[in-house]
ZAMARGU-4260 file (C-alpha; in steps of 0.2 Angstrom, whole numbers, plus 5000, padded with zeros to 4 digits):
<rodrens>
0) 4776/5069/4645 | 4765/5068/4660 | 4770/5050/4663 | 4789/5055/4662 | 4786/5069/4675
5) 4777/5056/4687 | 4792/5044/4685 | 4804/5058/4689 | 4795/5064/4704 | 4793/5046/4711
10) 4812/5043/4709 | 4816/5059/4718 | 4804/5054/4732 | 4813/5037/4734 | 4830/5044/4735
15) 4824/5057/4748 | 4817/5042/4758 | 4833/5032/4758 | 4843/5047/4763 | 4832/5051/4778
20) 4832/5033/4784 | 4851/5029/4781 | 4859/5025/4798 | 4871/5038/4805 | 4889/5031/4806
25) 4894/5026/4823 | 4905/5037/4833 | 4922/5029/4837 | 4923/5023/4855 | 4930/5035/4868
30) 4944/5027/4878 | 4944/5028/4897 | 4952/5043/4904 | 4968/5036/4911 | 4968/5049/4924
35) 4951/5045/4930 | 4950/5036/4947 | 4946/5018/4944 | 4950/5018/4926 | 4956/5001/4921
40) 4972/4998/4911 | 4969/4995/4892 | 4977/4978/4894 | 4967/4973/4909 | 4982/4964/4916
45) 4984/4961/4934 | 5000/4966/4944 | 5006/4964/4962 | 5017/4976/4971 | 5027/4969/4986
50) 5034/4982/4998 | 5048/4978/5010 | 5051/4988/5025 | 5067/4984/5035 | 5062/4994/5051
55) 5046/5001/5059 | 5044/5019/5065 | 5025/5022/5063 | 5025/5034/5049 | 5032/5023/5036
60) 5019/5009/5039 | 5005/5022/5039 | 5012/5029/5022 | 5012/5011/5015 | 4995/5007/5020
65) 4989/5024/5012 | 4998/5019/4996 | 4990/5002/4996 | 4973/5009/4998 | 4974/5022/4985
70) 4983/5011/4972 | 4971/4996/4974 | 4956/5008/4973 | 4961/5018/4958 | 4965/5002/4948
75) 4949/4993/4953 | 4960/4980/4961 | 4970/4976/4945 | 4986/4981/4956 | 4986/4972/4973
80) 4999/4978/4986 | 5007/4967/4999 | 5016/4975/5013 | 5030/4966/5023 | 5036/4975/5038
85) 5050/4975/5050 | 5063/4965/5040 | 5052/4951/5035 | 5060/4950/5018 | 5077/4953/5024
90) 5089/4966/5029 | 5091/4983/5021 | 5106/4977/5012 | 5097/4962/5006 | 5082/4972/5000
95) 5093/4983/4990 | 5100/4968/4981 | 5083/4960/4979 | 5075/4976/4971 | 5091/4978/4959
100) 5089/4960/4953 | 5070/4961/4952 | 5067/4947/4965 | 5058/4961/4974 | 5049/4975/4965
105) 5047/4988/4979 | 5055/4994/4995 | 5057/5008/5007 | 5076/5010/5010 | 5086/5020/5023
110) 5103/5027/5024 | 5111/5011/5016 | 5104/5015/4999 | 5113/5031/4996 | 5129/5024/5004
115) 5129/5009/4992 | 5121/5015/4976 | 5124/5034/4976 | 5140/5035/4987 | 5148/5050/4977
120) 5132/5060/4979 | 5129/5056/4998 | 5131/5073/5004 | 5115/5073/5015 | 5122/5058/5024
125) 5136/5068/5033 | 5132/5074/5050 | 5130/5093/5052 | 5132/5096/5033 | 5115/5103/5030
130) 5106/5115/5041 | 5088/5107/5041 | 5077/5095/5032 | 5071/5108/5019 | 5089/5110/5013
135) 5091/5091/5012 | 5075/5090/5001 | 5080/5104/4990 | 5096/5094/4987 | 5087/5078/4983
140) 5073/5086/4972 | 5084/5098/4963 | 5096/5096/4948 | 5108/5085/4957 | 5093/5074/4963
145) 5089/5071/4945 | 5107/5066/4941 | 5105/5054/4956 | 5089/5046/4949 | 5097/5043/4933
150) 5113/5035/4940 | 5103/5024/4952 | 5094/5017/4937 | 5109/5015/4926 | 5120/5008/4940
155) 5107/4996/4949 | 5091/4996/4939 | 5083/5004/4955 | 5070/5018/4952 | 5070/5032/4966
160) 5051/5037/4966 | 5050/5047/4982 | 5056/5051/4999 | 5047/5048/5015 | 5052/5060/5029
165) 5059/5053/5045 | 5063/5063/5061 | 5081/5070/5063 | 5094/5061/5072 | 5097/5067/5090
170) 5111/5063/5102 | 5107/5055/5119 | 5118/5052/5135 | 5117/5052/5153 | 5125/5069/5155
175) 5121/5086/5148 | 5131/5090/5133 | 5129/5108/5129 | 5145/5111/5119 | 5156/5101/5108
180) 5170/5102/5121 | 5158/5091/5132 | 5160/5077/5120 | 5178/5073/5124 | 5181/5054/5127
185) 5162/5050/5125 | 5160/5032/5120 | 5147/5034/5106 | 5138/5020/5098 | 5138/5022/5079
190) 5134/5010/5065 | 5149/5006/5054 | 5147/5021/5043 | 5164/5029/5038 | 5156/5047/5036
195) 5148/5047/5053 | 5163/5040/5061 | 5174/5053/5054 | 5163/5067/5059 | 5160/5061/5077
200) 5178/5057/5080 | 5183/5074/5075 | 5171/5081/5088 | 5181/5071/5102 | 5170/5056/5104
205) 5176/5038/5104 | 5165/5030/5090 | 5160/5012/5095 | 5151/5000/5083 | 5137/4990/5092
210) 5122/4981/5083 | 5106/4990/5086 | 5098/4975/5095 | 5112/4976/5108 | 5112/4995/5111
215) 5100/4995/5126 | 5111/4983/5136 | 5127/4991/5130 | 5121/5008/5137 | 5115/4999/5153
220) 5131/4991/5156 | 5143/5005/5151 | 5150/4997/5135 | 5145/5014/5127 | 5139/5030/5135
225) 5128/5038/5121 | 5119/5034/5105 | 5111/5044/5091 | 5095/5041/5082 | 5078/5049/5078
230) 5067/5051/5093 | 5054/5038/5087 | 5067/5025/5085 | 5075/5027/5102 | 5058/5030/5111
235) 5050/5014/5105 | 5066/5004/5110 | 5064/5012/5127 | 5082/5020/5127 | 5075/5033/5139
240) 5076/5020/5152 | 5095/5020/5151 | 5098/5038/5145 | 5093/5054/5154 | 5097/5068/5141
245) 5093/5071/5123 | 5103/5084/5114 | 5093/5092/5100 | 5108/5091/5087 | 5097/5087/5072
250) 5114/5082/5064 | 5106/5072/5050 | 5089/5074/5042 | 5084/5057/5035 | 5072/5049/5023
255) 5066/5032/5018 | 5067/5031/4999 | 5053/5024/4989 | 5061/5013/4976 | 5056/5001/4963
260) 5064/4989/4951 | 5064/5000/4936 | 5061/4985/4924 | 5045/4981/4934 | 5039/4999/4935
265) 5041/5001/4916 | 5031/4986/4913 | 5016/4994/4921 | 5004/5003/4909 | 5006/5021/4908
270) 4990/5025/4917 | 4995/5014/4931 | 5013/5021/4932 | 5004/5038/4935 | 4993/5031/4948
275) 5008/5024/4958 | 5017/5040/4957 | 5002/5050/4963 | 5000/5038/4977 | 5018/5040/4982
280) 5017/5059/4981 | 5002/5059/4993 | 5011/5047/5005 | 5026/5059/5005 | 5015/5074/5010
285) 5006/5064/5023 | 5023/5059/5031 | 5028/5077/5033 | 5014/5080/5045 | 5014/5063/5053
290) 5032/5064/5057 | 5030/5081/5065 | 5015/5075/5076 | 5024/5059/5082 | 5040/5068/5086
295) 5030/5081/5097 | 5020/5067/5105 | 5036/5057/5109 | 5045/5072/5116 | 5031/5076/5127
300) 5030/5058/5134 | 5049/5058/5137 | 5047/5075/5146 | 5033/5068/5157 | 5044/5053/5161
305) 5058/5065/5168 | 5069/5065/5152 | 5078/5082/5148 | 5080/5090/5131 | 5095/5101/5128
310) 5095/5114/5114 | 5112/5117/5106 | 5120/5129/5094 | 5120/5120/5078 | 5133/5132/5070
315) 5144/5129/5084 | 5144/5111/5082 | 5146/5112/5064 | 5161/5123/5066 | 5169/5111/5078
320) 5165/5096/5066 | 5173/5105/5051 | 5188/5094/5049 | 5177/5078/5050 | 5165/5085/5038
325) 5179/5089/5025 | 5186/5071/5028 | 5169/5064/5025 | 5167/5074/5009 | 5183/5066/5001
330) 5173/5053/4991 | 5160/5065/4985 | 5159/5072/4967 | 5160/5091/4964 | 5141/5093/4963
335) 5139/5085/4981 | 5154/5095/4988 | 5147/5111/4981 | 5130/5108/4990 | 5138/5106/5007
340) 5150/5121/5005 | 5136/5133/5003 | 5131/5129/5021 | 5149/5129/5029 | 5156/5145/5037
</rodrens>
């Protein structure tokens, strides 16, 4: 009996020892937080984003440089960003085609993108249709804007990822133009944009197409009397040397569109897609402040050089342009027309 008890006790001690020394099952590995800065993609793949800029204005180049730094840093260099400025990769029209086909995976596009790809929605491209830049951004970022994004993908495989603010377009001339009646017979340089031509013609001007690289000489020789552009564009082109007045018409509030080939964007791992979108959001916020600062700086420099700025009554100009605005609206869909009509009196 005593021997049996000893055997039972020994057995119990052995079981206890095994239980105490058995290894604890390993915890499953915790995946990297995809939102954490520098977290590599699960695939470890390398990607390259080439960005085409068809023009320079200071702000857009800075925004792209900011985007490059943030994306490369947060992906530990697994995404490299190449920036091609000032039309190196072609004209804006060529860039649109390249992004659509996938030959190019990213670009900053100007007014030609909504004209070509989103023509029935291009309400904000009509002069004097919107009162300010905030109203334009409400349009592009609201329900109609979401429709535009879906149409852009289905129609051209182009993903609209953000809008970089530019300065408003202003009118310059060699005489003070305080009222629309002062525009009669003015030879105004315009690009070949049907909406713009319709509105400015209704205001009494004589719209004249001239290539931008010929505008300075055309103003100097009298081929045209006036031009309209954001202040950063015409200041850097030295248009103030051949134009004495700027009318603060703010007739179009423009943006550069951050666009991607949608197939390329969808090929990125989900965490990288979010890093790219966050970097675009940050560049958009940067641009708002940067554009305002540059506009103020250019304006002061022009004033110091003897240039005169003329404030105008925007509502007076919009009322005078009403017939032209209505003509420019003819090709728009109902949603775009409704967006404009809320601002027309």
